[in-house]
MIDREN-626010 format. One record per atom (N, C-alpha, C): atom name; residue in three letters; x, y, z. Coordinates in steps of 0.05 Angstrom, whole numbers, plus 5000, padded with zeros to 4 digits. Last residue first. Layout:
N
<pt atom="CA" rest="Ala" px="X" py="Y" pz="Z"/>
...
This chain:
83
<pt atom="N" rest="Pro" px="1783" py="4112" pz="2866"/>
<pt atom="CA" rest="Pro" px="1774" py="4142" pz="2863"/>
<pt atom="C" rest="Pro" px="1768" py="4159" pz="2883"/>
<pt atom="N" rest="Gly" px="1837" py="4072" pz="2896"/>
<pt atom="CA" rest="Gly" px="1809" py="4074" pz="2882"/>
<pt atom="C" rest="Gly" px="1803" py="4106" pz="2879"/>
<pt atom="N" rest="Pro" px="1906" py="4061" pz="2883"/>
<pt atom="CA" rest="Pro" px="1882" py="4075" pz="2899"/>
<pt atom="C" rest="Pro" px="1860" py="4076" pz="2878"/>
<pt atom="N" rest="Glu" px="1923" py="3989" pz="2853"/>
<pt atom="CA" rest="Glu" px="1923" py="4020" pz="2853"/>
<pt atom="C" rest="Glu" px="1901" py="4030" pz="2873"/>
<pt atom="N" rest="Lys" px="1914" py="3941" pz="2856"/>
<pt atom="CA" rest="Lys" px="1934" py="3950" pz="2876"/>
<pt atom="C" rest="Lys" px="1935" py="3982" pz="2875"/>
<pt atom="N" rest="Gln" px="1873" py="3933" pz="2822"/>
<pt atom="CA" rest="Gln" px="1870" py="3926" pz="2846"/>
<pt atom="C" rest="Gln" px="1888" py="3938" pz="2873"/>
<pt atom="N" rest="Ala" px="1906" py="3937" pz="2773"/>
<pt atom="CA" rest="Ala" px="1889" py="3955" pz="2781"/>
<pt atom="C" rest="Ala" px="1873" py="3956" pz="2808"/>
<pt atom="N" rest="Lys" px="1938" py="3891" pz="2773"/>
<pt atom="CA" rest="Lys" px="1955" py="3919" pz="2777"/>
<pt atom="C" rest="Lys" px="1929" py="3937" pz="2780"/>
<pt atom="N" rest="Trp" px="1904" py="3855" pz="2771"/>
<pt atom="CA" rest="Trp" px="1917" py="3853" pz="2792"/>
<pt atom="C" rest="Trp" px="1928" py="3880" pz="2794"/>
<pt atom="N" rest="Val" px="1884" py="3862" pz="2709"/>
<pt atom="CA" rest="Val" px="1865" py="3866" pz="2740"/>
<pt atom="C" rest="Val" px="1885" py="3871" pz="2764"/>
<pt atom="N" rest="Asp" px="1927" py="3858" pz="2689"/>
<pt atom="CA" rest="Asp" px="1919" py="3885" pz="2685"/>
<pt atom="C" rest="Asp" px="1905" py="3886" pz="2708"/>
<pt atom="N" rest="Ala" px="1935" py="3800" pz="2690"/>
<pt atom="CA" rest="Ala" px="1954" py="3820" pz="2701"/>
<pt atom="C" rest="Ala" px="1946" py="3853" pz="2711"/>
<pt atom="N" rest="Leu" px="1903" py="3764" pz="2676"/>
<pt atom="CA" rest="Leu" px="1900" py="3780" pz="2699"/>
<pt atom="C" rest="Leu" px="1918" py="3794" pz="2706"/>
<pt atom="N" rest="Leu" px="1928" py="3745" pz="2629"/>
<pt atom="CA" rest="Leu" px="1898" py="3754" pz="2626"/>
<pt atom="C" rest="Leu" px="1895" py="3768" pz="2650"/>
<pt atom="N" rest="Glu" px="1983" py="3725" pz="2644"/>
<pt atom="CA" rest="Glu" px="1976" py="3744" pz="2627"/>
<pt atom="C" rest="Glu" px="1948" py="3762" pz="2628"/>
<pt atom="N" rest="Lys" px="1960" py="3689" pz="2683"/>
<pt atom="CA" rest="Lys" px="1982" py="3708" pz="2693"/>
<pt atom="C" rest="Lys" px="1977" py="3727" pz="2671"/>
<pt atom="N" rest="Trp" px="1935" py="3647" pz="2654"/>
<pt atom="CA" rest="Trp" px="1920" py="3661" pz="2665"/>
<pt atom="C" rest="Trp" px="1936" py="3686" pz="2674"/>
<pt atom="N" rest="Glu" px="1964" py="3657" pz="2581"/>
<pt atom="CA" rest="Glu" px="1962" py="3645" pz="2605"/>
<pt atom="C" rest="Glu" px="1942" py="3659" pz="2625"/>
<pt atom="N" rest="Pro" px="1926" py="3660" pz="2519"/>
<pt atom="CA" rest="Pro" px="1945" py="3670" pz="2535"/>
<pt atom="C" rest="Pro" px="1945" py="3652" pz="2565"/>
<pt atom="N" rest="Asp" px="1921" py="3610" pz="2477"/>
<pt atom="CA" rest="Asp" px="1909" py="3625" pz="2491"/>
<pt atom="C" rest="Asp" px="1928" py="3635" pz="2510"/>
<pt atom="N" rest="Ala" px="1963" py="3588" pz="2440"/>
<pt atom="CA" rest="Ala" px="1932" py="3595" pz="2427"/>
<pt atom="C" rest="Ala" px="1918" py="3610" pz="2446"/>
<pt atom="N" rest="Ala" px="2029" py="3600" pz="2439"/>
<pt atom="CA" rest="Ala" px="2001" py="3599" pz="2453"/>
<pt atom="C" rest="Ala" px="1980" py="3602" pz="2439"/>
<pt atom="N" rest="Asp" px="2069" py="3558" pz="2407"/>
<pt atom="CA" rest="Asp" px="2054" py="3585" pz="2398"/>
<pt atom="C" rest="Asp" px="2031" py="3581" pz="2417"/>
<pt atom="N" rest="Gln" px="2092" py="3508" pz="2404"/>
<pt atom="CA" rest="Gln" px="2101" py="3536" pz="2429"/>
<pt atom="C" rest="Gln" px="2089" py="3555" pz="2426"/>
<pt atom="N" rest="Ala" px="2070" py="3482" pz="2371"/>
<pt atom="CA" rest="Ala" px="2057" py="3480" pz="2400"/>
<pt atom="C" rest="Ala" px="2068" py="3499" pz="2415"/>
<pt atom="N" rest="Pro" px="2049" py="3522" pz="2311"/>
<pt atom="CA" rest="Pro" px="2069" py="3508" pz="2325"/>
<pt atom="C" rest="Pro" px="2058" py="3503" pz="2359"/>
<pt atom="N" rest="Ile" px="1983" py="3507" pz="2280"/>
<pt atom="CA" rest="Ile" px="2006" py="3521" pz="2290"/>
<pt atom="C" rest="Ile" px="2022" py="3509" pz="2307"/>
<pt atom="N" rest="Leu" px="1935" py="3505" pz="2240"/>
<pt atom="CA" rest="Leu" px="1953" py="3486" pz="2250"/>
<pt atom="C" rest="Leu" px="1975" py="3502" pz="2252"/>
<pt atom="N" rest="Phe" px="1866" py="3509" pz="2242"/>
<pt atom="CA" rest="Phe" px="1890" py="3523" pz="2246"/>
<pt atom="C" rest="Phe" px="1910" py="3505" pz="2248"/>
<pt atom="N" rest="Ala" px="1808" py="3501" pz="2199"/>
<pt atom="CA" rest="Ala" px="1820" py="3496" pz="2220"/>
<pt atom="C" rest="Ala" px="1850" py="3510" pz="2223"/>
<pt atom="N" rest="Glu" px="1772" py="3515" pz="2156"/>
<pt atom="CA" rest="Glu" px="1759" py="3487" pz="2178"/>
<pt atom="C" rest="Glu" px="1782" py="3490" pz="2205"/>
<pt atom="N" rest="Thr" px="1752" py="3562" pz="2114"/>
<pt atom="CA" rest="Thr" px="1777" py="3556" pz="2134"/>
<pt atom="C" rest="Thr" px="1759" py="3538" pz="2152"/>
<pt atom="N" rest="Arg" px="1737" py="3541" pz="2049"/>
<pt atom="CA" rest="Arg" px="1734" py="3553" pz="2073"/>
<pt atom="C" rest="Arg" px="1745" py="3546" pz="2096"/>
<pt atom="N" rest="Gly" px="1742" py="3513" pz="2001"/>
<pt atom="CA" rest="Gly" px="1749" py="3538" pz="2002"/>
<pt atom="C" rest="Gly" px="1739" py="3550" pz="2026"/>
<pt atom="N" rest="Ala" px="1730" py="3458" pz="2022"/>
<pt atom="CA" rest="Ala" px="1713" py="3467" pz="1999"/>
<pt atom="C" rest="Ala" px="1717" py="3495" pz="2000"/>
<pt atom="N" rest="Arg" px="1774" py="3468" pz="2069"/>
<pt atom="CA" rest="Arg" px="1755" py="3451" pz="2060"/>
<pt atom="C" rest="Arg" px="1734" py="3462" pz="2041"/>
<pt atom="N" rest="Leu" px="1834" py="3489" pz="2095"/>
<pt atom="CA" rest="Leu" px="1811" py="3499" pz="2079"/>
<pt atom="C" rest="Leu" px="1801" py="3469" pz="2072"/>
<pt atom="N" rest="Val" px="1878" py="3512" pz="2141"/>
<pt atom="CA" rest="Val" px="1868" py="3483" pz="2137"/>
<pt atom="C" rest="Val" px="1837" py="3493" pz="2124"/>
<pt atom="N" rest="Arg" px="1938" py="3543" pz="2147"/>
<pt atom="CA" rest="Arg" px="1903" py="3545" pz="2158"/>
<pt atom="C" rest="Arg" px="1892" py="3527" pz="2131"/>
<pt atom="N" rest="Phe" px="1996" py="3546" pz="2186"/>
<pt atom="CA" rest="Phe" px="1974" py="3537" pz="2164"/>
<pt atom="C" rest="Phe" px="1946" py="3543" pz="2177"/>
<pt atom="N" rest="Arg" px="2059" py="3564" pz="2202"/>
<pt atom="CA" rest="Arg" px="2030" py="3566" pz="2212"/>
<pt atom="C" rest="Arg" px="2014" py="3560" pz="2187"/>
<pt atom="N" rest="Glu" px="2125" py="3549" pz="2219"/>
<pt atom="CA" rest="Glu" px="2106" py="3560" pz="2199"/>
<pt atom="C" rest="Glu" px="2078" py="3549" pz="2210"/>
<pt atom="N" rest="Gly" px="2167" py="3527" pz="2258"/>
<pt atom="CA" rest="Gly" px="2146" py="3552" pz="2261"/>
<pt atom="C" rest="Gly" px="2127" py="3562" pz="2245"/>
<pt atom="N" rest="Lys" px="2177" py="3476" pz="2258"/>
<pt atom="CA" rest="Lys" px="2194" py="3498" pz="2255"/>
<pt atom="C" rest="Lys" px="2190" py="3526" pz="2253"/>
<pt atom="N" rest="Arg" px="2132" py="3449" pz="2266"/>
<pt atom="CA" rest="Arg" px="2149" py="3451" pz="2287"/>
<pt atom="C" rest="Arg" px="2169" py="3476" pz="2285"/>
<pt atom="N" rest="Ala" px="2109" py="3457" pz="2219"/>
<pt atom="CA" rest="Ala" px="2098" py="3470" pz="2238"/>
<pt atom="C" rest="Ala" px="2113" py="3476" pz="2263"/>
<pt atom="N" rest="Arg" px="2136" py="3424" pz="2188"/>
<pt atom="CA" rest="Arg" px="2145" py="3444" pz="2180"/>
<pt atom="C" rest="Arg" px="2133" py="3466" pz="2196"/>
<pt atom="N" rest="Asp" px="2119" py="3373" pz="2213"/>
<pt atom="CA" rest="Asp" px="2148" py="3381" pz="2218"/>
<pt atom="C" rest="Asp" px="2155" py="3410" pz="2212"/>
<pt atom="N" rest="Leu" px="2067" py="3373" pz="2195"/>
<pt atom="CA" rest="Leu" px="2077" py="3378" pz="2228"/>
<pt atom="C" rest="Leu" px="2106" py="3387" pz="2228"/>
<pt atom="N" rest="Leu" px="2077" py="3370" pz="2138"/>
<pt atom="CA" rest="Leu" px="2065" py="3397" pz="2149"/>
<pt atom="C" rest="Leu" px="2064" py="3396" pz="2179"/>
<pt atom="N" rest="Gln" px="2098" py="3318" pz="2145"/>
<pt atom="CA" rest="Gln" px="2112" py="3339" pz="2129"/>
<pt atom="C" rest="Gln" px="2101" py="3363" pz="2141"/>
<pt atom="N" rest="Gly" px="2051" py="3286" pz="2164"/>
<pt atom="CA" rest="Gly" px="2079" py="3286" pz="2175"/>
<pt atom="C" rest="Gly" px="2096" py="3308" pz="2165"/>
<pt atom="N" rest="Thr" px="2008" py="3294" pz="2128"/>
<pt atom="CA" rest="Thr" px="2006" py="3303" pz="2158"/>
<pt atom="C" rest="Thr" px="2037" py="3308" pz="2166"/>
<pt atom="N" rest="Lys" px="1996" py="3292" pz="2073"/>
<pt atom="CA" rest="Lys" px="2023" py="3302" pz="2081"/>
<pt atom="C" rest="Lys" px="2022" py="3311" pz="2111"/>
<pt atom="N" rest="Glu" px="1947" py="3280" pz="2062"/>
<pt atom="CA" rest="Glu" px="1964" py="3264" pz="2046"/>
<pt atom="C" rest="Glu" px="1991" py="3268" pz="2059"/>
<pt atom="N" rest="His" px="1916" py="3314" pz="2098"/>
<pt atom="CA" rest="His" px="1913" py="3285" pz="2099"/>
<pt atom="C" rest="His" px="1937" py="3267" pz="2084"/>
<pt atom="N" rest="Leu" px="1931" py="3361" pz="2075"/>
<pt atom="CA" rest="Leu" px="1941" py="3353" pz="2099"/>
<pt atom="C" rest="Leu" px="1934" py="3326" pz="2109"/>
<pt atom="N" rest="Val" px="1909" py="3356" pz="2023"/>
<pt atom="CA" rest="Val" px="1939" py="3358" pz="2028"/>
<pt atom="C" rest="Val" px="1943" py="3354" pz="2053"/>
<pt atom="N" rest="Lys" px="1856" py="3358" pz="2042"/>
<pt atom="CA" rest="Lys" px="1866" py="3335" pz="2025"/>
<pt atom="C" rest="Lys" px="1894" py="3336" pz="2031"/>
<pt atom="N" rest="Ser" px="1846" py="3405" pz="2060"/>
<pt atom="CA" rest="Ser" px="1843" py="3382" pz="2077"/>
<pt atom="C" rest="Ser" px="1853" py="3360" pz="2069"/>
<pt atom="N" rest="Thr" px="1892" py="3449" pz="2034"/>
<pt atom="CA" rest="Thr" px="1871" py="3437" pz="2032"/>
<pt atom="C" rest="Thr" px="1871" py="3418" pz="2055"/>
<pt atom="N" rest="Val" px="1928" py="3504" pz="2059"/>
<pt atom="CA" rest="Val" px="1927" py="3482" pz="2056"/>
<pt atom="C" rest="Val" px="1902" py="3470" pz="2050"/>
<pt atom="N" rest="Asp" px="1960" py="3574" pz="2069"/>
<pt atom="CA" rest="Asp" px="1937" py="3549" pz="2064"/>
<pt atom="C" rest="Asp" px="1945" py="3527" pz="2053"/>
<pt atom="N" rest="Thr" px="2005" py="3590" pz="2119"/>
<pt atom="CA" rest="Thr" px="2003" py="3580" pz="2089"/>
<pt atom="C" rest="Thr" px="1972" py="3569" pz="2086"/>
<pt atom="N" rest="Met" px="1995" py="3661" pz="2151"/>
<pt atom="CA" rest="Met" px="1992" py="3630" pz="2147"/>
<pt atom="C" rest="Met" px="1997" py="3621" pz="2118"/>
<pt atom="N" rest="Thr" px="1995" py="3709" pz="2158"/>
<pt atom="CA" rest="Thr" px="2017" py="3703" pz="2163"/>
<pt atom="C" rest="Thr" px="2021" py="3676" pz="2164"/>
<pt atom="N" rest="Glu" px="1946" py="3730" pz="2147"/>
<pt atom="CA" rest="Glu" px="1963" py="3743" pz="2131"/>
<pt atom="C" rest="Glu" px="1992" py="3722" pz="2138"/>
<pt atom="N" rest="Ile" px="1920" py="3705" pz="2196"/>
<pt atom="CA" rest="Ile" px="1912" py="3703" pz="2173"/>
<pt atom="C" rest="Ile" px="1934" py="3702" pz="2155"/>
<pt atom="N" rest="Leu" px="1928" py="3745" pz="2236"/>
<pt atom="CA" rest="Leu" px="1940" py="3717" pz="2239"/>
<pt atom="C" rest="Leu" px="1939" py="3701" pz="2211"/>
<pt atom="N" rest="Cys" px="1914" py="3795" pz="2219"/>
<pt atom="CA" rest="Cys" px="1940" py="3788" pz="2230"/>
<pt atom="C" rest="Cys" px="1943" py="3760" pz="2230"/>
<pt atom="N" rest="Arg" px="1855" py="3781" pz="2219"/>
<pt atom="CA" rest="Arg" px="1869" py="3785" pz="2190"/>
<pt atom="C" rest="Arg" px="1908" py="3787" pz="2199"/>
<pt atom="N" rest="Trp" px="1841" py="3787" pz="2271"/>
<pt atom="CA" rest="Trp" px="1837" py="3764" pz="2251"/>
<pt atom="C" rest="Trp" px="1855" py="3764" pz="2225"/>
<pt atom="N" rest="Pro" px="1886" py="3822" pz="2320"/>
<pt atom="CA" rest="Pro" px="1858" py="3822" pz="2293"/>
<pt atom="C" rest="Pro" px="1864" py="3800" pz="2280"/>
<pt atom="N" rest="Ile" px="1885" py="3794" pz="2386"/>
<pt atom="CA" rest="Ile" px="1894" py="3794" pz="2360"/>
<pt atom="C" rest="Ile" px="1880" py="3798" pz="2342"/>
<pt atom="N" rest="Gly" px="1861" py="3783" pz="2435"/>
<pt atom="CA" rest="Gly" px="1859" py="3804" pz="2423"/>
<pt atom="C" rest="Gly" px="1879" py="3811" pz="2399"/>
<pt atom="N" rest="Thr" px="1856" py="3728" pz="2453"/>
<pt atom="CA" rest="Thr" px="1887" py="3740" pz="2454"/>
<pt atom="C" rest="Thr" px="1886" py="3771" pz="2442"/>
<pt atom="N" rest="Leu" px="1806" py="3713" pz="2465"/>
<pt atom="CA" rest="Leu" px="1824" py="3720" pz="2487"/>
<pt atom="C" rest="Leu" px="1851" py="3731" pz="2482"/>
<pt atom="N" rest="Ala" px="1775" py="3722" pz="2410"/>
<pt atom="CA" rest="Ala" px="1770" py="3733" pz="2441"/>
<pt atom="C" rest="Ala" px="1791" py="3733" pz="2465"/>
<pt atom="N" rest="Leu" px="1803" py="3760" pz="2356"/>
<pt atom="CA" rest="Leu" px="1797" py="3732" pz="2373"/>
<pt atom="C" rest="Leu" px="1798" py="3738" pz="2398"/>
<pt atom="N" rest="Val" px="1764" py="3807" pz="2325"/>
<pt atom="CA" rest="Val" px="1788" py="3800" pz="2336"/>
<pt atom="C" rest="Val" px="1784" py="3780" pz="2353"/>
<pt atom="N" rest="Val" px="1742" py="3842" pz="2270"/>
<pt atom="CA" rest="Val" px="1740" py="3814" pz="2283"/>
<pt atom="C" rest="Val" px="1769" py="3810" pz="2297"/>
<pt atom="N" rest="Pro" px="1734" py="3912" pz="2275"/>
<pt atom="CA" rest="Pro" px="1748" py="3894" pz="2262"/>
<pt atom="C" rest="Pro" px="1742" py="3868" pz="2282"/>
<pt atom="N" rest="Met" px="1677" py="3952" pz="2253"/>
<pt atom="CA" rest="Met" px="1687" py="3938" pz="2277"/>
<pt atom="C" rest="Met" px="1705" py="3912" pz="2268"/>
C-alpha cells in the first residue's frame, strides 16, 4: 500500500520526485537564496545525515487543503437522497 499524505491524499513519491535535495548545511549557508527560489515555485527536501528532516515549499502551495475543500464531498453527500 503506497504512503499517502494524510490530508492531501497525494502519494508521497509524487511530492519527493519534484523536489530539489539540499542539506541542512546548505540551507543554513544559503537561506536567502533558497527562499528566493522557493518564492519562484521551487520545492526543496532538506536532508540531515542523509535523512529527510523537512520540506521547504512556496507559501502559495497549500500544505493542507482548505476546510471547504475537505468537506465538499461530505456536503454533497448530505444533499443527496439517502438509501
